[in-house]
C-alpha positions, 0 to 999 in steps of 0.5 A: 500500500502506498504511504500517505506521508510520502504523498504529502511530501510530493510536489504534486497535489493529492486529489482525493474523492469521498466515498461512503461504501465499499462499492464506491471505494472499489470504483475509485481505486479502479479509476486510479485514485491513489487514496480516498476519503470516507465521508461522514456526510455520505455515511450519515446520508446512506446509512440513515437517510439523514443529514450530517448533523451529528447522527452517526457515532463511533460505531457507524464510523468504524464499521463503515471504515472496516468494510471500505478498507477491506475492499481496496488496497489504497489508503483510506482517510476516515472522517472521524468528526469530533472523535465522539467524546473527549480525548480518551474517546479519540484515543480509542477511536484511533486504535479502532480505525487503525485496526480496521485498516484506515491510513488516517483521520480527519479530526475537527474542533466543533462542539457536539452535535456537529454538523457539515462544515458548510452548514449554518449554526456551528460552534467550536470548542476551546482550542485547549480542549481540541489540543487535548483531543489532537494530542490523544490521537497522535499518541494513540497511533501505532503506525508512524505513517497513519496521518492525522489531519487537524480541522478547524471550523473556526472560520464561521464562528470566530473569523479567518484570523482565529481559524488561521491561528488555530491551524498554526497551533494544530501544526505545532501540536503535531498534526500531519496536515491542517484543514481550515474549513469553509473559507469564503473566497480564493483570497482567503485561501491564499492567506491560509496558504501563505500563513500556515506552514503545513500540508493544507486541505482544500475542501471542494463541495459542489454548491458549498461555501468555498469556491471551486478551483482546480487542483493546480490552482490550489496547489500553487497557493499552498494546498496539498490535499484537494478533497472532493468529498461529496461528488460521488454522493451527489452524482449517484443521487442525480443518476438514481433520481433520473433513472427512477423517474424514467422507470416510474414514467414509462415503466422501463429504463431503455432510455438510459441503456447507454448511461448505465453499466451492464451486467457483465461490466458490473460483475467485472467490477466486483471481481466475480471471475476471481471468486468463481476461480476460488470456487472451482479450486475448492471444489477440485480440492473437495473431489480430490479428498473424496477420491483419496478416501 
């Protein structure tokens, strides 16, 4: 498996898609992405049909991470929200996510119940309390290549200056990368890139608070991880709504024949041929054992 820390040292930006299930993870790997991000927003939406509003907890996050990590051979960074409790909760969560196969986490400083970083009404905890959580996450990891991304949502509650100061402090504490959530303009992003000396995260959400920019542009102003956490979720929702509307309207999906994968293509994606080969192998072994009796 590729090393995330070495990727952060590369001059090239690391473009990472968000996934929320094992199938999406397999598709992202097949397309050629070097890493992926387990989105809490997508996890809440697909497990419960509910918004990113503090409804998922450590159990759902770890269970989903285990399924996703087992399905791919590239690094998976897990959105661990606020850590679901105090510093000890964060310590336990990191242990569990490492055991599940994760290669890193995002840890944020919102007050629980948290909400999506591009929603209104957020609150953040004192920096001292967040530093305790971040320190616990750093102490808990056993693999030196497990990365910890420190996220602050203070831009919305305390202003950009305070958010930048939090980012600097988080880097000083030992975060591998720094994430100032929801800057409002490219000029704000340029300030973040200029003033925080750390690998930085740019969060690109279609229709979100931060303007969309290309990976090259963002990398030039100081951003290393270019995250598209919800593109897959939004695209799948759009496709599902359209094909179901057509099915409801006409009673068939012929109109979308060229816009969906077919039976064989899908079976190839989920590696049916590999499991058929395994099945034949074990059937042969069973017959061989029977003949020896």
